[in-house]
N, C-alpha and C positions, 0 to 999 in steps of 0.2 A: 503495500500500499504504499502512495504517494507521505512522504513523513508531512509536508508542510501544511498538506490538505488535513491528514489527521489530524495534526495540532490546532490547525485554524477549527474543525468540527468540536475539537475540545472544551478550546478556550466560548465556545456557543452558549457553554452551560456553565460559567462561572459561578466560584465561592461566593461572590460579591451581589450584593439584591440591587444594589443601585446599578450597577454595568448591566445587570440584564435590563433592567428597566431604560435604560440607552439604550439597548440595543433594540427592544421593542419599539422606544418612538424615533429610532431612524429608519430601522423599514417601514413601522407605521407611519411616517411623513414621505416617506418615496411612494408608496402606497396609495396616499391620501391626494397625492399631487398627480401623479398618474390618472388617478380613478377620475379627476375633476376633468382631466384635457382631454381623457376617451367620451368623458362624457360631452364636453362642450362640443369636441369637432363633431359627435355622430349627431347630434344637433343641428348645425352649422352645414352639413352632408343634406338634413332628413328636410332645412328646411329650401334647400338648393335640388332636390328631387319632389318635394309638393308643390313647388313654383314648376319645375318642368312637366311634371305629369298631372298633377289635381289641376292650377291655374292656365297653364299654356296649351294642354288640351282640351279649354272649355272655352277658351277665344280663337277670333280666324289667326292662325297662324303666317300663312301667306295670302296676300288679297291682291287682284288683279282690278284696276279700274279701267273701262272701256270707254271713249271718248268718242259717240258716234258709231263704235261697234260693240256690242254685246258679245264679250268675252265668254258668255254664256254656249254660244255657238263652238266652243273648243272645247267642250268639256271632256269629251270624249278624247282626245288628243292628248290634252294635258294630265289626265288621269293616267293616262298611260306612261307618261315618263319617271324613272329610274327616281325612289325616294319619295314619290308623291304617291299617295295613300287614296286619294276622294275629291272631288271638288262638287262646289253646289253653289247655284246662284244666291246672293243674300243682299240686305241692306243694312244700314244702322244710323240710330236715329236719338240726338239728342231728345231728354223731354224732361216734364214735370209732371208727376203721379198728384192727383188731388183727392181726397175721399173726404165728404163731410160726414163731422160729428155732432152729436146733439148739445145744444148750446150756442149754435152758430159759430160750430169751431171748424180748422179743416186743418186735417194732417196734410205733410206735402213731401214728397223726396226729388232730390232726382234721379232721373234714373235713364239706360241705354238700352233702349230698343233695339232688336237684332231682330229684323225677319228673315226667315228660313222658308227655305223652296217645301211644295206641298210634297208629302212621305218622307221629308228630310229627316237627320235623326243620328248618320254617322260623324259628323261633325261638329252637329250644333249639341249633341249631348240627350235629346229625347229619345225617346222610345220609339218604338215603330207605332203603339198605342196614340203617344203623345202627339206622334209627327200629324197620324189621322185624324185626329181631333181638330186641328185644326183649318178651318175650313175660309175660304177666301169671302169676305163680306159681313162676314158674325163680328170679325173684331174681338174673338176670344184669344186669353192672353196667358203664358206661364212666367209667374214673375219666383224669383228667389226667396228663400223661407226669411232671410233676414229681412228683408224686403217689404214683405206681408204682414211682420211680426209690426214692424215700425208702422205701416199704414194701419196696422188692425184691421185685415182683411182677410177672408176666407176663400178654400174653392166656392164660387156659387154665387158672390158678390161683385160689385162693381166701381170703379173707379173712374177718375176722369184723367185724361192726360192732353197736357198743353204742352204744343209744338211750337218751337219759337218761328213760325211762319204766318207772314199777316194774311189774314185774307179780308177786303175790301167789300163793305155792307156802306148802306145809306147812312148811315149812323158813325160810321169810320171805319177806321183800319183795325183790326181785332187778330188776335194770336188764334191761330187753328183750335180746335179741341173737339175731341172726342171721348164720349162711353165707350169703355171697354168691359168684357166680364171677364172675371180670373176662371181657368180652367183648372189649373193646378198649381202646386209649387215643388220650384227644383230647390235641391239641397247639396252642394259640393262640399262646404264645408270649410270654402274662402270667401273670399273681398268681393266674389262676385256673387255670391249671394243676397247682396245688400245692393247692388247695384245695376243688377242686369233683368229684363224683360223679353221673354219672346213671343214673335206675331207673326200671322203667316206672312208670305214676302210681300202678296197685292195689296194686305192691310196697311205695311208700314210706308208702301210707296206712296198711297194714297194719303197716307198722314202727312208724307213729307211735298207732295206736290209741286214738285219742282223737276226738270229735265234736265238731272245732272247725270253723273255717270253710273255706267250698268258694273255692279261690283262681283266679283267672283271670288270664294276663300276656298284655299286648297288645303288638305291636310299634309303634313308631311309627315316618314318615317320618324328621323331624330330630328326633333328641336333644335338644337346644335348644332347640326348640318343646315341649316335654313339658307346659308348665304350661298352653298352651291346651288341649291333647290331652285333658288330663287332664279341664280343664274340662266340654268337650264329653261325655264319657266318664261325668260324674259327675251333667251336665244329663238325658241320656239314660236315663239310670236313675233318676235320681228319677222319673223319668216315668213309669214303668212300674205299675201297680196292684198289684203284690206291695210296691211300696218304703216303706219307715214309717223315723219315724227311727234309726238304728243299723245297718239293714238287711245296709246297706254301706259300707265301708270303701275308702280310697285311699290308694296310695303310689306312688313312682317314685324313677325310680334316684337323684334329687338327696339322699333320706334316708341314703343308704347314701355315694354316691362324691359327690356336691355341694359339700363341703369340699374334698374334694382338685381337683377342675375350678375350685376358685374359689383353688386357694395356687396352682397350676399360675400362671395370669392374672397374678394379683400378682407371682407372683416374674418372668412375662418381662417388665413393667414396672419394676421393681426392675430385673434386668438391666439392661434400657433405658438407664435411668439412670444407672448407675454406670458401666457401661461407655461412656457419652456423657462421664465426665472423661475417662476414657484417649484419646477421639477429641480432646476439647477440647486437653489437651496435648500431644499429637501435632502438632494445629492451630497450637499458639503456638511451635512452632520455629519457624515461620514466619518468625515476627518477627525470630530473630537472624538465619537464613538472608537474608532483605532486608537488614536492617542491614550484614551481611558485603558485601554486593552493592554497597549505596552507598558501604560504604566503597574498595571497590576499584576500581570504576568513576568515584570523586570526578573525577579528573582529566578525564576523557571526557565527564562531567555536567556540567563547568564552562566546559567548550569550546564545548559544543551551546549551554548556557545562554545563553552570550557572541553564539551568534550567533541566538539568539532563543528559545529553547526554552525556554517558560512554566513556570512553577509545578504548574500544572493537569499538564500535559505530562510531566514529569519526575514526578508521585506516578503518572500514567495508567503511565509504562514496569515500574517497581515496582508496579503494581496486577497488570502484564498477566505479570509476572517470576511472581508468586508465586501468580496462578492458574494459569500454564500445570503448575509444580510442583504445588499442590496437587489439580487436577485430574487428572492422570495419577496421582496417590497414589490417588484416590478411587476412580477407576475401577479400576486394579488391585488395589485393595481388595476393592474387589465383586467381580470375578474370581476373586481370590483367596478369597475368600468361599465363593464357588457351588463351587469346585474342591476347598476343603476340605469341605463340606457331601457332596461327591461320593463321596468317600475314606474318610472318617471312617467310618460303617459299617462297612465291609470291614473296615477298620483294628481297630475294638471286635472283631469277630469273630473275627480273626487271634488278637488277643491273649487272648479267652477262651480259642481253642481251645491257645493255649500252656500256660496256665494248668491247665487240665481245669477250668474252671468258670467262668458266665456271669460276665462283667466287671458286666453291670448286674442281676445274681442280684438287689440289695438291693431294686430297684423293680419299680413294676407292669408292665413291659414287659421283656424279657429280650434286647432288643436296641436298638442306639442308634437310635431312631428322630428323621429328619431331613426336615424339611419346608418350601423354602427358598419365600419368599412374596413377590412383586413389587412386594406394597405397603411391605413392613419393607426391601425393596436399597434404593427411592426414599427412605425416610424417615430412613435413614441415612446416604446419599448429600446428603441439602439438610441436615441436622444436620450433617454433616461440612464441606459445602460454605460452611454458612452462616458456623462456628466460624473458620474457614478464612480467608472472608472479611473478619472481624473483625481478625485477625489482620495480615492482607496491611495491613488499612487504616492501621490503627496504626503499623505501621512504617514505608509510604509515605510519611506525612508528614516523616518523617526528612528526605527527601528538599529538603523547604522551609528546613531551616536551611544548606541550601549555598550558598556565599559564593563564586560562580566568582571574584572580586576575587583572594582570598585564594590560593584553590586555587592560579592559574595563575600570580601572584607566585613561589611559591614551586617550580614547575614546571621 
């Protein structure tokens, strides 16, 4: 058996209770710092995944606007392009929703009205049954659950939409108003629940009352590669005979949510750097632990040194000693961080239920998204291990100053 490793394992069970406490505290500090870092990085990953899958999966990912040409005529050709999963005509309109309340009071909310094509559902988020319920001219709508709570409406109720378009009458110019019926509620658990309303495409175009561009929304297989998909769509439409400069205009999700996506990525990097300092502080507690171990085991080390144990082997003893403590702390921290990731969403949901309001209501998702990643766990373990190794190496050099003759003279 390796002698330094055997001695290091023996020193883990010293006679002094204080040193045992210091050893546990050093390992516990590393474990706590690593667990916090794993949890924070997992939450950052969760927000990134929630934005990519839950929010971007429900909004128009790639939009084509046709001026003088309806891009819906090229739906089949565009849907066959690599990376494109579907194409549907749609319309988008900003409006103000009003609901009369008893006592001459009115509830109001700004809304984004999306007009979807008959039978749509793949890109709009509607089920086939919900898509069939939208009939042209009936002015039925599906609205987000949070928006419905704010307006105090339920399926079967009516509300008034005020559109920022003027209607000229003998009495003057007035904004366009229309009474619509709530057909059902949509709940995605994101910010869209508080601002989105879906209606039939023809109804939204009737409310818009303008001969503006015709819009086509396209779903993409990978939202992070939307730039490449957009380039392919632009090339395909520029090749059609009707195309001329300004005929088609293009936009994608990055125009609205690109800054938020980049902010999450930057925040994750900054949190990693800041919390790495916490890991560094915990790792350098190992210096005090190793120095106290050297001080307590001075007599035994002096006797072993007089029997031929060299300086390199003495340093190896305390490197192994620190490695056992740091390794245990890192493993416990990673496992503890994963355990926190498992219970954190349920804990946040329980607190939200006690408060009677979502704890995450100020964010773009109303639940705590957690997505542990193997790469992050390995990176955290590697950084913690490197910092611990540096601290242990610096402390183990103190064993070189041991003078066995002086120590044994006073024993």
